[in-house]
C-alpha positions in Angstrom: -5.7 -60.6 71.2 -6.3 -59.4 67.6 -7.7 -56.1 69.1 -4.6 -55.6 71.2 -2.2 -56.2 68.3 -4.3 -54.0 66.0 -4.3 -51.2 68.6 -0.5 -51.4 69.0 0.0 -51.4 65.3 -2.3 -48.4 64.8 -0.5 -46.4 67.4 3.0 -47.4 66.1 1.9 -46.4 62.6 0.4 -43.1 63.9 3.6 -42.4 65.9 5.7 -42.8 62.8 3.9 -40.0 61.0 3.9 -37.7 64.0 7.7 -37.9 64.6 8.4 -35.4 61.9 5.9 -32.9 63.4 7.6 -30.8 66.1 7.7 -27.2 67.1 10.7 -27.5 69.3 14.1 -26.0 68.4 17.0 -28.0 69.7 20.0 -25.8 70.3 23.0 -26.0 72.6 22.6 -22.2 73.1 19.9 -20.7 75.2 16.7 -19.4 73.6 17.5 -15.7 73.9 21.0 -15.8 72.5 21.5 -15.4 68.7 22.6 -18.3 66.6 26.4 -18.7 66.6 28.0 -17.6 63.4 31.2 -18.9 61.9 34.2 -16.6 62.3 36.3 -15.6 59.3 38.7 -18.3 60.5 35.9 -21.0 60.3 35.4 -21.8 64.0 32.2 -21.3 66.0 32.0 -20.4 69.7 29.0 -21.6 71.7 27.6 -20.6 75.0 29.9 -17.8 75.9 29.0 -14.2 76.6 29.8 -11.7 73.9 32.8 -10.5 75.9 34.1 -14.1 76.3 33.5 -14.8 72.6 35.4 -11.6 71.6 38.3 -12.4 74.0 38.7 -16.0 72.6 38.6 -14.7 69.0 41.2 -12.0 69.7 43.5 -14.4 71.5 43.3 -17.0 68.8 44.0 -14.3 66.2 47.1 -13.2 68.2 48.4 -16.7 68.7 48.0 -17.6 64.9 47.9 -21.4 65.4 48.4 -23.5 62.3 45.5 -25.7 63.3 42.3 -23.9 64.5 39.6 -25.5 66.6 36.3 -26.1 64.7 34.2 -25.5 67.8 34.7 -23.8 71.2 32.1 -24.6 73.8 31.6 -22.6 77.1 29.9 -25.2 79.3 28.9 -25.3 83.1 31.2 -27.3 85.3 28.9 -30.3 85.5 28.8 -30.5 81.7 32.6 -30.1 81.5 33.0 -33.0 83.9 30.5 -35.1 81.9 32.3 -34.3 78.6 35.6 -35.5 80.1 33.9 -38.8 81.0 32.1 -39.1 77.6 35.3 -38.5 75.6 37.2 -40.9 77.9 39.7 -38.3 78.8 41.4 -38.9 82.1 41.8 -35.6 83.9 44.4 -36.2 86.6 43.8 -35.0 90.2 45.0 -31.5 90.6 44.6 -30.7 86.9 44.0 -27.0 87.0 43.1 -26.4 83.3 39.6 -25.1 82.9 39.5 -26.6 79.4 40.1 -29.7 77.4 40.4 -30.6 73.8 38.8 -33.5 71.9 41.4 -34.0 69.2 39.4 -36.0 66.6 36.6 -33.4 66.5 38.9 -30.3 67.1 36.5 -29.2 69.8 37.6 -27.2 72.8 35.5 -27.3 75.9 35.9 -24.4 78.4 34.6 -24.8 82.0 32.7 -21.5 82.2 32.3 -21.8 86.0 36.0 -21.8 86.5 36.8 -19.3 83.7 39.0 -16.5 84.7 39.9 -13.7 82.2 43.6 -13.7 83.0 44.0 -17.4 82.7 42.0 -18.0 79.5 44.9 -17.1 77.2 47.3 -19.4 79.1 45.0 -22.4 78.9 43.7 -21.7 75.4 47.4 -21.7 74.2 47.7 -25.1 75.9 44.7 -26.5 74.2 45.8 -25.1 70.8 49.1 -26.8 71.5 47.3 -30.1 71.6 45.7 -29.4 68.2 49.0 -28.2 66.7 50.9 -31.3 67.8 47.9 -33.6 67.3 48.9 -35.2 70.6 47.0 -35.8 73.8 50.4 -35.7 75.7 50.6 -32.7 78.1 54.3 -32.1 77.5 53.9 -32.0 73.7 51.1 -29.4 74.1 53.2 -27.3 76.5 56.0 -27.2 74.0 53.7 -25.8 71.3 51.9 -23.6 73.8 55.1 -21.8 74.7 55.3 -20.1 71.3 51.6 -19.1 71.5 52.1 -17.6 75.0 55.0 -15.6 73.8 52.8 -14.1 71.1 50.1 -13.2 73.6 52.7 -11.6 75.9 54.2 -9.6 73.1 50.8 -8.3 72.1 50.1 -7.3 75.7 53.4 -5.4 75.8 52.7 -3.6 72.5 49.2 -2.4 73.6 50.5 -0.8 76.8 
């Protein structure tokens, strides 16, 4: 019995010293992609292609929201669904948004598998509306998003 207890204590003590020794790098971003860098507006975009990242930055700059997200994550559909469960957000049946916002952390999740270039600005405006109103209510977000969408539309007209 003393031998068993001694062996267990030895391995537990050894494990305590070896916990700090690791060669692994734990990132949400794949190994070949560069480390995300904060934008001049102090938000970071994770997991998107360079084109997606540029598009999100341009659209947010055009919309000029009073409250910026801190993080924007492009995630696969399974992760998007998992995040809605984790953050206890109820996504109603038929909810077509490919994004959702976690208000306390000012994090926007984008379902990269359902991401469509034309609809990104529409739904990004909606999510920024949640942040601007600090409300999870869809109608509050839509009211704020209306102004953001007008700015995007005006910018599209001016560039033609």
